[in-house]
MOPAC internal coordinates of N, CA, C and O (Angstrom, degrees):
PM7 1SCF
backbone

  N    0.0000 0     0.00 0     0.00 0    0    0    0
  C    1.4383 1     0.00 0     0.00 0    1    0    0
  C    1.5264 1   108.61 1     0.00 0    2    1    0
  O    1.2310 1   121.28 1   -33.66 1    3    2    1
  N    1.3180 1   115.16 1   146.34 1    3    2    1
  C    1.4615 1   120.67 1   179.12 1    5    3    2
  C    1.5230 1   110.07 1  -121.03 1    6    5    3
  O    1.2310 1   121.26 1   -35.55 1    7    6    5
  N    1.3401 1   115.19 1   144.45 1    7    6    5
  C    1.4556 1   120.63 1   175.68 1    9    7    6
  C    1.5294 1   108.83 1  -137.12 1   10    9    7
  O    1.2310 1   121.17 1   -41.42 1   11   10    9
  N    1.3307 1   115.36 1   138.58 1   11   10    9
  C    1.4606 1   122.53 1   174.47 1   13   11   10
  C    1.5217 1   106.30 1   -98.00 1   14   13   11
  O    1.2310 1   120.33 1   -59.42 1   15   14   13
  N    1.3296 1   116.98 1   120.58 1   15   14   13
  C    1.4584 1   122.50 1  -178.78 1   17   15   14
  C    1.5134 1   110.30 1  -114.07 1   18   17   15
  O    1.2310 1   120.62 1   -37.15 1   19   18   17
  N    1.3175 1   116.41 1   142.85 1   19   18   17
  C    1.4597 1   121.94 1   173.71 1   21   19   18
  C    1.5241 1   107.32 1  -129.65 1   22   21   19
  O    1.2310 1   120.76 1   -54.76 1   23   22   21
  N    1.3308 1   116.15 1   125.24 1   23   22   21
  C    1.4608 1   122.93 1   176.20 1   25   23   22
  C    1.5296 1   107.45 1  -115.77 1   26   25   23
  O    1.2310 1   120.54 1   -44.38 1   27   26   25
  N    1.3214 1   116.56 1   135.62 1   27   26   25
  C    1.4628 1   122.73 1  -178.91 1   29   27   26
  C    1.5195 1   108.40 1  -113.94 1   30   29   27
  O    1.2310 1   120.90 1   -37.76 1   31   30   29
  N    1.3302 1   115.89 1   142.24 1   31   30   29
  C    1.4637 1   119.77 1   179.25 1   33   31   30
  C    1.5239 1   110.98 1   -66.88 1   34   33   31
  O    1.2310 1   121.44 1   -24.21 1   35   34   33
  N    1.3148 1   114.86 1   155.79 1   35   34   33
  C    1.4680 1   121.16 1   177.16 1   37   35   34
  C    1.5287 1   109.06 1   -56.61 1   38   37   35
  O    1.2310 1   120.06 1   -44.48 1   39   38   37
  N    1.2945 1   117.49 1   135.52 1   39   38   37
  C    1.4662 1   125.10 1  -179.49 1   41   39   38
  C    1.5261 1   113.41 1    61.22 1   42   41   39
  O    1.2310 1   120.10 1  -166.63 1   43   42   41
  N    1.3219 1   117.41 1    13.37 1   43   42   41
  C    1.4742 1   124.30 1  -177.30 1   45   43   42
  C    1.5316 1   110.98 1    53.28 1   46   45   43
  O    1.2310 1   121.04 1  -142.43 1   47   46   45
  N    1.3122 1   115.61 1    37.57 1   47   46   45
  C    1.4714 1   121.32 1   179.67 1   49   47   46
  C    1.5179 1   109.67 1   -80.14 1   50   49   47
  O    1.2310 1   120.80 1   -40.98 1   51   50   49
  N    1.3319 1   116.09 1   139.02 1   51   50   49
  C    1.4604 1   121.48 1   176.42 1   53   51   50
  C    1.5142 1   110.05 1   -82.11 1   54   53   51
  O    1.2310 1   120.30 1   -82.53 1   55   54   53
  N    1.3201 1   117.03 1    97.47 1   55   54   53
  C    1.4666 1   121.04 1  -174.21 1   57   55   54
  C    1.5294 1   114.07 1  -123.00 1   58   57   55
  O    1.2310 1   120.29 1   171.00 1   59   58   57
  N    1.3255 1   117.06 1    -9.00 1   59   58   57
  C    1.4583 1   118.59 1  -174.31 1   61   59   58
  C    1.5231 1   111.57 1   -89.16 1   62   61   59
  O    1.2310 1   121.71 1   -49.29 1   63   62   61
  N    1.3318 1   114.33 1   130.71 1   63   62   61
  C    1.4569 1   122.31 1   170.37 1   65   63   62
  C    1.5266 1   107.08 1  -102.71 1   66   65   63
  O    1.2310 1   120.27 1    -5.54 1   67   66   65
  N    1.3125 1   117.09 1   174.46 1   67   66   65
  C    1.4644 1   119.89 1   177.32 1   69   67   66
  C    1.5346 1   110.20 1   -59.32 1   70   69   67
  O    1.2310 1   120.53 1   141.05 1   71   70   69
  N    1.3204 1   116.59 1   -38.95 1   71   70   69
  C    1.4695 1   120.61 1   179.93 1   73   71   70
  C    1.5367 1   111.27 1   -61.65 1   74   73   71
  O    1.2310 1   120.20 1   137.60 1   75   74   73
  N    1.3250 1   117.23 1   -42.40 1   75   74   73
  C    1.4612 1   120.70 1   179.35 1   77   75   74
  C    1.5288 1   110.04 1   -67.23 1   78   77   75
  O    1.2310 1   120.66 1   136.75 1   79   78   77
  N    1.3458 1   116.34 1   -43.25 1   79   78   77
  C    1.4709 1   120.63 1   178.31 1   81   79   78
  C    1.5330 1   110.10 1   -58.66 1   82   81   79
  O    1.2310 1   120.43 1   136.38 1   83   82   81
  N    1.3322 1   116.79 1   -43.62 1   83   82   81
  C    1.4745 1   120.47 1   178.74 1   85   83   82
  C    1.5271 1   111.31 1   -62.28 1   86   85   83
  O    1.2310 1   120.26 1   138.44 1   87   86   85
  N    1.3407 1   117.11 1   -41.56 1   87   86   85
  C    1.4656 1   120.78 1   177.68 1   89   87   86
  C    1.5197 1   111.00 1   -64.19 1   90   89   87
  O    1.2310 1   120.59 1   138.00 1   91   90   89
  N    1.3282 1   116.47 1   -42.00 1   91   90   89
  C    1.4560 1   120.13 1   179.31 1   93   91   90
  C    1.5244 1   110.97 1   -60.88 1   94   93   91
  O    1.2310 1   120.28 1   140.86 1   95   94   93
  N    1.3102 1   117.08 1   -39.14 1   95   94   93
  C    1.4615 1   120.90 1   178.94 1   97   95   94
  C    1.5259 1   110.41 1   -58.48 1   98   97   95
  O    1.2310 1   120.66 1   132.97 1   99   98   97
  N    1.3136 1   116.34 1   -47.03 1   99   98   97
  C    1.4679 1   121.43 1   179.48 1  101   99   98
  C    1.5244 1   111.32 1   -63.37 1  102  101   99
  O    1.2310 1   120.65 1   136.53 1  103  102  101
  N    1.3252 1   116.36 1   -43.47 1  103  102  101
  C    1.4659 1   121.23 1  -179.56 1  105  103  102
  C    1.5294 1   110.23 1   -64.02 1  106  105  103
  O    1.2310 1   120.54 1   131.85 1  107  106  105
  N    1.3372 1   116.57 1   -48.15 1  107  106  105
  C    1.4624 1   120.18 1  -178.99 1  109  107  106
  C    1.5298 1   111.64 1   -62.26 1  110  109  107
  O    1.2310 1   120.42 1   139.82 1  111  110  109
  N    1.3195 1   116.81 1   -40.18 1  111  110  109
  C    1.4701 1   120.08 1   178.89 1  113  111  110
  C    1.5280 1   110.51 1   -61.63 1  114  113  111
  O    1.2310 1   120.30 1   139.91 1  115  114  113
  N    1.3283 1   117.03 1   -40.09 1  115  114  113
  C    1.4618 1   121.10 1   178.83 1  117  115  114
  C    1.5152 1   112.52 1   -65.81 1  118  117  115
  O    1.2310 1   120.48 1   137.46 1  119  118  117
  N    1.3290 1   116.69 1   -42.54 1  119  118  117
  C    1.4620 1   120.61 1   178.22 1  121  119  118
  C    1.5295 1   109.84 1   -63.18 1  122  121  119
  O    1.2310 1   120.74 1   137.68 1  123  122  121
  N    1.3177 1   116.19 1   -42.32 1  123  122  121
  C    1.4665 1   119.80 1   178.99 1  125  123  122
  C    1.5264 1   111.18 1   -58.38 1  126  125  123
  O    1.2310 1   120.23 1   137.19 1  127  126  125
  N    1.3228 1   117.16 1   -42.81 1  127  126  125
  C    1.4682 1   120.60 1   178.81 1  129  127  126
  C    1.5249 1   111.33 1   -58.70 1  130  129  127
  O    1.2310 1   120.48 1   142.39 1  131  130  129
  N    1.3275 1   116.69 1   -37.61 1  131  130  129
  C    1.4686 1   120.49 1   178.85 1  133  131  130
  C    1.5326 1   111.66 1   -61.45 1  134  133  131
  O    1.2310 1   120.52 1   154.13 1  135  134  133
  N    1.3330 1   116.61 1   -25.87 1  135  134  133
  C    1.4682 1   121.70 1  -179.24 1  137  135  134
  C    1.5350 1   112.21 1  -101.09 1  138  137  135
  O    1.2310 1   120.81 1  -169.28 1  139  138  137
  N    1.3432 1   116.06 1    10.72 1  139  138  137
  C    1.4651 1   121.20 1  -174.89 1  141  139  138
  C    1.5260 1   110.55 1    57.51 1  142  141  139
  O    1.2310 1   121.31 1  -145.17 1  143  142  141
  N    1.3236 1   115.09 1    34.83 1  143  142  141
  C    1.4619 1   123.32 1   178.31 1  145  143  142
  C    1.5237 1   108.38 1  -112.05 1  146  145  143
  O    1.2310 1   121.02 1    -5.67 1  147  146  145
  N    1.3234 1   115.66 1   174.33 1  147  146  145
  C    1.4662 1   120.50 1  -179.70 1  149  147  146
  C    1.5204 1   109.34 1  -134.80 1  150  149  147
  O    1.2310 1   121.01 1   -48.23 1  151  150  149
  N    1.3352 1   115.67 1   131.77 1  151  150  149
  C    1.4584 1   121.15 1   172.58 1  153  151  150
  C    1.5232 1   106.38 1   -81.38 1  154  153  151
  O    1.2310 1   120.20 1   -78.82 1  155  154  153
  N    1.3246 1   117.23 1   101.18 1  155  154  153
  C    1.4663 1   122.86 1  -173.72 1  157  155  154
  C    1.5250 1   110.61 1   -77.35 1  158  157  155
  O    1.2310 1   120.71 1   139.33 1  159  158  157
  N    1.3262 1   116.26 1   -40.67 1  159  158  157
  C    1.4677 1   121.36 1  -179.25 1  161  159  158
  C    1.5145 1   107.99 1  -150.13 1  162  161  159
  O    1.2310 1   120.84 1   -32.51 1  163  162  161
  N    1.3318 1   116.00 1   147.49 1  163  162  161
  C    1.4595 1   120.97 1   179.10 1  165  163  162
  C    1.5142 1   109.24 1  -153.21 1  166  165  163
  O    1.2310 1   120.78 1   -40.87 1  167  166  165
  N    1.3138 1   116.12 1   139.13 1  167  166  165
  C    1.4624 1   122.12 1   170.77 1  169  167  166
  C    1.5153 1   107.63 1  -167.90 1  170  169  167
  O    1.2310 1   120.60 1    -5.27 1  171  170  169
  N    1.3000 1   116.45 1   174.73 1  171  170  169
  C    1.4498 1   119.14 1  -179.57 1  173  171  170
  C    1.5030 1   111.96 1  -170.10 1  174  173  171
  O    1.2310 1   121.66 1    -1.66 1  175  174  173
  N    1.3130 1   114.42 1   178.34 1  175  174  173
  C    1.4549 1   122.93 1   176.80 1  177  175  174
  C    1.5156 1   107.28 1  -119.60 1  178  177  175
  O    1.2310 1   119.83 1    12.91 1  179  178  177
  N    1.3188 1   117.93 1  -167.09 1  179  178  177
  C    1.4645 1   118.70 1  -173.22 1  181  179  178
  C    1.5258 1   114.20 1   -72.17 1  182  181  179
  O    1.2310 1   119.83 1   166.22 1  183  182  181
  N    1.3478 1   117.93 1   -13.78 1  183  182  181
  C    1.4593 1   119.10 1  -177.65 1  185  183  182
  C    1.5254 1   114.74 1  -131.19 1  186  185  183
  O    1.2310 1   119.82 1  -172.15 1  187  186  185
  N    1.3242 1   117.96 1     7.85 1  187  186  185
  C    1.4636 1   119.96 1   177.53 1  189  187  186
  C    1.5229 1   110.31 1  -162.85 1  190  189  187
  O    1.2310 1   121.29 1   -17.57 1  191  190  189
  N    1.3362 1   115.13 1   162.43 1  191  190  189
  C    1.4651 1   121.00 1   177.80 1  193  191  190
  C    1.5208 1   109.95 1  -132.91 1  194  193  191
  O    1.2310 1   121.29 1   -25.98 1  195  194  193
  N    1.3335 1   115.14 1   154.02 1  195  194  193
  C    1.4620 1   123.29 1   175.65 1  197  195  194
  C    1.5207 1   107.73 1  -119.72 1  198  197  195
  O    1.2310 1   120.78 1   -44.96 1  199  198  197
  N    1.3233 1   116.11 1   135.04 1  199  198  197
  C    1.4544 1   122.00 1   176.04 1  201  199  198
  C    1.5203 1   108.61 1  -127.09 1  202  201  199
  O    1.2310 1   120.87 1   -39.69 1  203  202  201
  N    1.3012 1   115.95 1   140.31 1  203  202  201
  C    1.4597 1   122.09 1   169.26 1  205  203  202
  C    1.5164 1   105.44 1  -115.02 1  206  205  203
  O    1.2310 1   120.87 1   -64.83 1  207  206  205
  N    1.3256 1   115.95 1   115.17 1  207  206  205
  C    1.4590 1   121.35 1  -173.44 1  209  207  206
  C    1.5212 1   109.86 1  -120.61 1  210  209  207
  O    1.2310 1   121.28 1   -47.56 1  211  210  209
  N    1.3209 1   115.15 1   132.44 1  211  210  209
  C    1.4583 1   121.89 1   171.40 1  213  211  210
  C    1.5258 1   106.23 1  -100.01 1  214  213  211
  O    1.2310 1   120.88 1   -55.63 1  215  214  213
  N    1.3403 1   115.92 1   124.37 1  215  214  213
  C    1.4554 1   118.78 1  -174.59 1  217  215  214
  C    1.5224 1   110.47 1  -137.54 1  218  217  215
  O    1.2310 1   120.48 1   -27.28 1  219  218  217
  N    1.3440 1   116.68 1   152.72 1  219  218  217
  C    1.4628 1   119.99 1   179.83 1  221  219  218
  C    1.5342 1   110.77 1   -73.62 1  222  221  219
  O    1.2310 1   120.06 1   -27.54 1  223  222  221
  N    1.3194 1   117.50 1   152.46 1  223  222  221
  C    1.4649 1   121.56 1  -178.09 1  225  223  222
  C    1.5252 1   114.70 1   -58.37 1  226  225  223
  O    1.2310 1   120.18 1   155.41 1  227  226  225
  N    1.3294 1   117.25 1   -24.59 1  227  226  225
  C    1.4688 1   119.76 1  -178.42 1  229  227  226
  C    1.5314 1   112.31 1   -72.84 1  230  229  227
  O    1.2310 1   119.88 1   167.58 1  231  230  229
  N    1.3347 1   117.84 1   -12.42 1  231  230  229
  C    1.4578 1   122.25 1  -177.43 1  233  231  230
  C    1.5290 1   110.10 1   -90.87 1  234  233  231
  O    1.2310 1   121.02 1   -49.21 1  235  234  233
  N    1.3199 1   115.66 1   130.79 1  235  234  233
  C    1.4612 1   121.79 1   175.03 1  237  235  234
  C    1.5334 1   108.48 1   -81.94 1  238  237  235
  O    1.2310 1   120.61 1   -49.55 1  239  238  237
  N    1.3236 1   116.44 1   130.45 1  239  238  237
  C    1.4648 1   120.29 1  -179.57 1  241  239  238
  C    1.5260 1   110.30 1   -59.10 1  242  241  239
  O    1.2310 1   119.78 1   138.93 1  243  242  241
  N    1.3230 1   118.03 1   -41.07 1  243  242  241
  C    1.4648 1   120.01 1  -177.90 1  245  243  242
  C    1.5304 1   111.73 1   -64.13 1  246  245  243
  O    1.2310 1   119.98 1   141.89 1  247  246  245
  N    1.3209 1   117.65 1   -38.11 1  247  246  245
  C    1.4700 1   120.97 1   177.55 1  249  247  246
  C    1.5236 1   110.20 1   -67.85 1  250  249  247
  O    1.2310 1   120.39 1   137.72 1  251  250  249
  N    1.3356 1   116.86 1   -42.28 1  251  250  249
  C    1.4629 1   121.12 1   177.30 1  253  251  250
  C    1.5254 1   110.38 1   -60.68 1  254  253  251
  O    1.2310 1   120.11 1   133.31 1  255  254  253
  N    1.3194 1   117.40 1   -46.69 1  255  254  253
  C    1.4675 1   121.62 1  -179.92 1  257  255  254
  C    1.5256 1   111.06 1   -61.38 1  258  257  255
  O    1.2310 1   120.15 1   133.82 1  259  258  257
  N    1.3319 1   117.31 1   -46.18 1  259  258  257
  C    1.4629 1   119.80 1  -179.98 1  261  259  258
  C    1.5197 1   111.50 1   -59.39 1  262  261  259
  O    1.2310 1   120.25 1   141.27 1  263  262  261
  N    1.3148 1   117.13 1   -38.73 1  263  262  261
  C    1.4564 1   120.56 1   178.85 1  265  263  262
  C    1.5324 1   110.83 1   -70.69 1  266  265  263
  O    1.2310 1   120.09 1   134.95 1  267  266  265
  N    1.3330 1   117.44 1   -45.05 1  267  266  265
  C    1.4651 1   120.94 1   178.74 1  269  267  266
  C    1.5323 1   111.03 1   -57.54 1  270  269  267
  O    1.2310 1   120.91 1   132.29 1  271  270  269
  N    1.3212 1   115.87 1   -47.71 1  271  270  269
  C    1.4630 1   119.92 1  -178.60 1  273  271  270
  C    1.5219 1   112.06 1   -70.16 1  274  273  271
  O    1.2310 1   120.28 1   136.95 1  275  274  273
  N    1.3253 1   117.06 1   -43.05 1  275  274  273
  C    1.4584 1   120.33 1  -177.60 1  277  275  274
  C    1.5166 1   113.31 1   -66.04 1  278  277  275
  O    1.2310 1   120.54 1   130.56 1  279  278  277
  N    1.3201 1   116.57 1   -49.44 1  279  278  277
  C    1.4679 1   120.90 1  -179.39 1  281  279  278
  C    1.5315 1   110.62 1   -64.00 1  282  281  279
  O    1.2310 1   120.40 1   134.70 1  283  282  281
  N    1.3250 1   116.84 1   -45.30 1  283  282  281
  C    1.4713 1   119.38 1  -178.52 1  285  283  282
  C    1.5240 1   111.29 1   -64.70 1  286  285  283
  O    1.2310 1   120.02 1   140.35 1  287  286  285
  N    1.3240 1   117.57 1   -39.65 1  287  286  285
  C    1.4562 1   120.45 1   178.80 1  289  287  286
  C    1.5277 1   111.02 1   -61.33 1  290  289  287
  O    1.2310 1   120.76 1   132.08 1  291  290  289
  N    1.3273 1   116.15 1   -47.92 1  291  290  289
  C    1.4692 1   119.59 1   179.72 1  293  291  290
  C    1.5304 1   111.44 1   -61.78 1  294  293  291
  O    1.2310 1   120.47 1   133.35 1  295  294  293
  N    1.3261 1   116.70 1   -46.65 1  295  294  293
  C    1.4720 1   119.75 1  -174.61 1  297  295  294
  C    1.5323 1   111.99 1   -69.69 1  298  297  295
  O    1.2310 1   120.29 1   140.56 1  299  298  297
  N    1.3162 1   117.06 1   -39.44 1  299  298  297
  C    1.4699 1   119.88 1   179.58 1  301  299  298
  C    1.5262 1   110.27 1   -70.38 1  302  301  299
  O    1.2310 1   120.14 1   139.92 1  303  302  301
  N    1.3257 1   117.33 1   -40.08 1  303  302  301
  C    1.4743 1   120.55 1   178.42 1  305  303  302
  C    1.5344 1   111.10 1   -62.80 1  306  305  303
  O    1.2310 1   119.89 1   144.19 1  307  306  305
  N    1.3279 1   117.82 1   -35.81 1  307  306  305
  C    1.4667 1   120.98 1   179.94 1  309  307  306
  C    1.5244 1   111.53 1   -63.87 1  310  309  307
  O    1.2310 1   120.29 1   152.80 1  311  310  309
  N    1.3302 1   117.05 1   -27.20 1  311  310  309
  C    1.4675 1   120.57 1  -177.97 1  313  311  310
  C    1.5209 1   112.82 1   -80.47 1  314  313  311
  O    1.2310 1   120.30 1   168.39 1  315  314  313
  N    1.3286 1   117.03 1   -11.61 1  315  314  313
  C    1.4657 1   123.10 1   174.16 1  317  315  314
  C    1.5333 1   112.97 1    52.88 1  318  317  315
  O    1.2310 1   120.86 1  -131.06 1  319  318  317
  N    1.3123 1   115.96 1    48.94 1  319  318  317
  C    1.4663 1   119.98 1   175.62 1  321  319  318
  C    1.5328 1   109.73 1   -60.99 1  322  321  319
  O    1.2310 1   119.82 1   -49.58 1  323  322  321
  N    1.3412 1   117.95 1   130.42 1  323  322  321
  C    1.4684 1   120.35 1  -179.22 1  325  323  322
  C    1.5314 1   113.23 1   -57.69 1  326  325  323
  O    1.2310 1   120.19 1   141.50 1  327  326  325
  N    1.3230 1   117.24 1   -38.50 1  327  326  325
  C    1.4650 1   120.13 1  -178.06 1  329  327  326
  C    1.5253 1   111.72 1   -62.53 1  330  329  327
  O    1.2310 1   120.61 1   150.50 1  331  330  329
  N    1.3198 1   116.44 1   -29.50 1  331  330  329
  C    1.4657 1   121.21 1   179.97 1  333  331  330
  C    1.5248 1   110.70 1   -87.35 1  334  333  331
  O    1.2310 1   120.53 1   135.92 1  335  334  333
  N    1.3241 1   116.59 1   -44.08 1  335  334  333
  C    1.4690 1   120.70 1  -177.52 1  337  335  334
  C    1.5246 1   111.88 1   -60.51 1  338  337  335
  O    1.2310 1   119.57 1   146.02 1  339  338  337
  N    1.3356 1   118.43 1   -33.98 1  339  338  337
  C    1.4668 1   121.80 1  -178.28 1  341  339  338
  C    1.5223 1   112.50 1   -72.74 1  342  341  339
  O    1.2310 1   120.04 1   147.27 1  343  342  341
  N    1.3241 1   117.54 1   -32.73 1  343  342  341
  C    1.4667 1   120.38 1  -170.71 1  345  343  342
  C    1.5163 1   115.13 1  -108.88 1  346  345  343
  O    1.2310 1   119.99 1   162.71 1  347  346  345
  N    1.3183 1   117.63 1   -17.29 1  347  346  345
  C    1.4614 1   120.70 1   179.14 1  349  347  346
  C    1.5210 1   109.13 1  -124.18 1  350  349  347
  O    1.2310 1   120.80 1   -47.60 1  351  350  349
  N    1.3041 1   116.07 1   132.40 1  351  350  349
  C    1.4498 1   120.30 1   178.01 1  353  351  350
  C    1.5301 1   108.46 1  -115.84 1  354  353  351
  O    1.2310 1   121.45 1   -10.66 1  355  354  353
  N    1.3153 1   114.83 1   169.34 1  355  354  353
  C    1.4669 1   117.80 1  -175.40 1  357  355  354
  C    1.5181 1   110.33 1    76.17 1  358  357  355
  O    1.2310 1   120.83 1    19.00 1  359  358  357
  N    1.3197 1   116.03 1  -161.00 1  359  358  357
  C    1.4612 1   120.20 1  -176.80 1  361  359  358
  C    1.5152 1   113.75 1  -104.40 1  362  361  359
  O    1.2310 1   119.75 1   178.00 1  363  362  361
  N    1.3210 1   118.08 1    -2.00 1  363  362  361
  C    1.4651 1   120.45 1  -175.73 1  365  363  362
  C    1.5241 1   111.45 1   -86.07 1  366  365  363
  O    1.2310 1   121.16 1   -47.76 1  367  366  365
  N    1.3150 1   115.39 1   132.24 1  367  366  365
  C    1.4528 1   121.89 1   172.79 1  369  367  366
  C    1.5281 1   109.39 1  -102.71 1  370  369  367
  O    1.2310 1   121.01 1   141.59 1  371  370  369
  N    1.3301 1   115.67 1   -38.41 1  371  370  369
  C    1.4624 1   121.95 1  -172.82 1  373  371  370
  C    1.5171 1   112.24 1  -105.37 1  374  373  371
  O    1.2310 1   121.43 1   -29.96 1  375  374  373
  N    1.3181 1   114.87 1   150.04 1  375  374  373
  C    1.4561 1   121.20 1   166.05 1  377  375  374
  C    1.5295 1   106.97 1   -63.09 1  378  377  375
  O    1.2310 1   119.45 1   -30.87 1  379  378  377
  N    1.3257 1   118.66 1   149.13 1  379  378  377
  C    1.4697 1   118.94 1  -179.43 1  381  379  378
  C    1.5335 1   113.57 1   -67.45 1  382  381  379
  O    1.2310 1   119.66 1   161.01 1  383  382  381
  N    1.3194 1   118.26 1   -18.99 1  383  382  381
  C    1.4628 1   120.60 1  -179.48 1  385  383  382
  C    1.5309 1   110.84 1   -90.04 1  386  385  383
  O    1.2310 1   121.07 1   -12.13 1  387  386  385
  N    1.3228 1   115.56 1   167.87 1  387  386  385
  C    1.4608 1   120.96 1   175.92 1  389  387  386
  C    1.5200 1   108.20 1  -160.03 1  390  389  387
  O    1.2310 1   121.05 1   -16.86 1  391  390  389
  N    1.3324 1   115.60 1   163.14 1  391  390  389
  C    1.4654 1   121.28 1   174.02 1  393  391  390
  C    1.5126 1   107.62 1  -108.04 1  394  393  391
  O    1.2310 1   120.37 1   -45.07 1  395  394  393
  N    1.3124 1   116.90 1   134.93 1  395  394  393
  C    1.4639 1   122.33 1   173.62 1  397  395  394
  C    1.5184 1   107.50 1  -133.96 1  398  397  395
  O    1.2310 1   120.72 1   -63.83 1  399  398  397
  N    1.3316 1   116.24 1   116.17 1  399  398  397
  C    1.4540 1   120.59 1   179.70 1  401  399  398
  C    1.5101 1   110.93 1  -118.12 1  402  401  399
  O    1.2310 1   120.99 1   -52.97 1  403  402  401
  N    1.3177 1   115.71 1   127.03 1  403  402  401
  C    1.4548 1   120.10 1   176.50 1  405  403  402
  C    1.5178 1   109.25 1   -67.18 1  406  405  403
  O    1.2310 1   120.53 1   -39.20 1  407  406  405
  N    1.3012 1   116.60 1   140.80 1  407  406  405
  C    1.4575 1   121.67 1  -178.40 1  409  407  406
  C    1.5164 1   111.50 1  -107.54 1  410  409  407
  O    1.2310 1   120.53 1  -157.87 1  411  410  409
  N    1.3078 1   116.59 1    22.13 1  411  410  409
  C    1.4555 1   120.96 1  -177.04 1  413  411  410
  C    1.5084 1   114.05 1   -57.66 1  414  413  411
  O    1.2310 1   119.68 1   141.26 1  415  414  413
  N    1.3324 1   118.22 1   -38.74 1  415  414  413
  C    1.4567 1   120.49 1  -175.65 1  417  415  414
  C    1.5123 1   114.56 1   -99.01 1  418  417  415
  O    1.2310 1   119.89 1   165.16 1  419  418  417
  N    1.3153 1   117.81 1   -14.84 1  419  418  417
  C    1.4680 1   120.95 1  -175.83 1  421  419  418
  C    1.5212 1   110.50 1   -94.84 1  422  421  419
  O    1.2310 1   120.64 1   -37.40 1  423  422  421
  N    1.3228 1   116.37 1   142.60 1  423  422  421
  C    1.4658 1   118.45 1   174.67 1  425  423  422
  C    1.5323 1   109.91 1   -64.51 1  426  425  423
  O    1.2310 1   120.56 1   -50.47 1  427  426  425
  N    1.3084 1   116.53 1   129.53 1  427  426  425
  C    1.4637 1   121.55 1  -178.16 1  429  427  426
  C    1.5251 1   110.71 1   -57.26 1  430  429  427
  O    1.2310 1   119.55 1   144.44 1  431  430  429
  N    1.3210 1   118.47 1   -35.56 1  431  430  429
  C    1.4656 1   121.87 1  -179.45 1  433  431  430
  C    1.5286 1   111.09 1   -59.84 1  434  433  431
  O    1.2310 1   120.03 1   143.50 1  435  434  433
  N    1.3233 1   117.55 1   -36.50 1  435  434  433
  C    1.4644 1   121.20 1   179.89 1  437  435  434
  C    1.5276 1   110.15 1   -67.13 1  438  437  435
  O    1.2310 1   120.29 1   137.03 1  439  438  437
  N    1.3067 1   117.06 1   -42.97 1  439  438  437
  C    1.4623 1   120.73 1  -179.82 1  441  439  438
  C    1.5222 1   110.31 1   -68.36 1  442  441  439
  O    1.2310 1   120.36 1   139.13 1  443  442  441
  N    1.3260 1   116.91 1   -40.87 1  443  442  441
  C    1.4735 1   120.41 1   176.85 1  445  443  442
  C    1.5188 1   110.30 1   -58.47 1  446  445  443
  O    1.2310 1   120.54 1   134.81 1  447  446  445
  N    1.3285 1   116.58 1   -45.19 1  447  446  445
  C    1.4670 1   121.38 1  -178.97 1  449  447  446
  C    1.5289 1   110.15 1   -61.74 1  450  449  447
  O    1.2310 1   120.25 1   136.97 1  451  450  449
  N    1.3227 1   117.13 1   -43.03 1  451  450  449
  C    1.4616 1   121.23 1   178.88 1  453  451  450
  C    1.5282 1   110.56 1   -59.82 1  454  453  451
  O    1.2310 1   120.27 1   134.61 1  455  454  453
  N    1.3159 1   117.09 1   -45.39 1  455  454  453
  C    1.4600 1   121.29 1  -179.25 1  457  455  454
  C    1.5268 1   110.61 1   -66.11 1  458  457  455
  O    1.2310 1   120.28 1   139.22 1  459  458  457
  N    1.3176 1   117.07 1   -40.78 1  459  458  457
  C    1.4698 1   120.91 1   179.55 1  461  459  458
  C    1.5180 1   112.39 1   -62.61 1  462  461  459
  O    1.2310 1   120.08 1   155.56 1  463  462  461
  N    1.3282 1   117.46 1   -24.44 1  463  462  461
  C    1.4605 1   120.93 1  -177.10 1  465  463  462
  C    1.5221 1   114.20 1   -85.32 1  466  465  463
  O    1.2310 1   119.68 1  -173.91 1  467  466  465
  N    1.3199 1   118.21 1     6.09 1  467  466  465
  C    1.4608 1   120.35 1   177.02 1  469  467  466
  C    1.5374 1   109.32 1   -64.45 1  470  469  467
  O    1.2310 1   121.18 1   -31.35 1  471  470  469
  N    1.3104 1   115.34 1   148.65 1  471  470  469
  C    1.4672 1   120.60 1  -179.17 1  473  471  470
  C    1.5287 1   109.12 1   -85.99 1  474  473  471
  O    1.2310 1   120.79 1   -98.51 1  475  474  473
  N    1.3165 1   116.10 1    81.49 1  475  474  473
  C    1.4631 1   121.54 1  -179.20 1  477  475  474
  C    1.5162 1   109.83 1   -61.70 1  478  477  475
  O    1.2310 1   119.70 1   -46.53 1  479  478  477
  N    1.3422 1   118.18 1   133.47 1  479  478  477
  C    1.4707 1   120.35 1   177.26 1  481  479  478
  C    1.5241 1   110.95 1   -61.54 1  482  481  479
  O    1.2310 1   120.88 1   -24.02 1  483  482  481
  N    1.3059 1   115.93 1   155.98 1  483  482  481
  C    1.4818 1   121.20 1   178.72 1  485  483  482
  C    1.4966 1   111.47 1   -92.70 1  486  485  483
  O    1.2310 1   120.10 1   180.00 1  487  486  485

């Protein structure tokens, strides 16, 4: 099964640099492995990220999302990136909401292409 996920930063603040986006990719891929899932595609802009995840039917999307957001927030906050420390306070990196769209009917190639076209920060 495939799901397209979108996570938005707290207060929709533009805090992600290319370095942060690259770190998030590594973190998300690791979390996916813990769930026997695969991060098929990932990219983002300065205030949000898109993930395309292939996951087994036994995995609940809400549990996967909570782990992806929780682990990434903790790990990115520990690195104390200046772009994040200046604009976000407290321990939250992500807005509490998220988008999750089933990809059952859409060709995966189309969703991958959409994610690849995000304007990644430099």
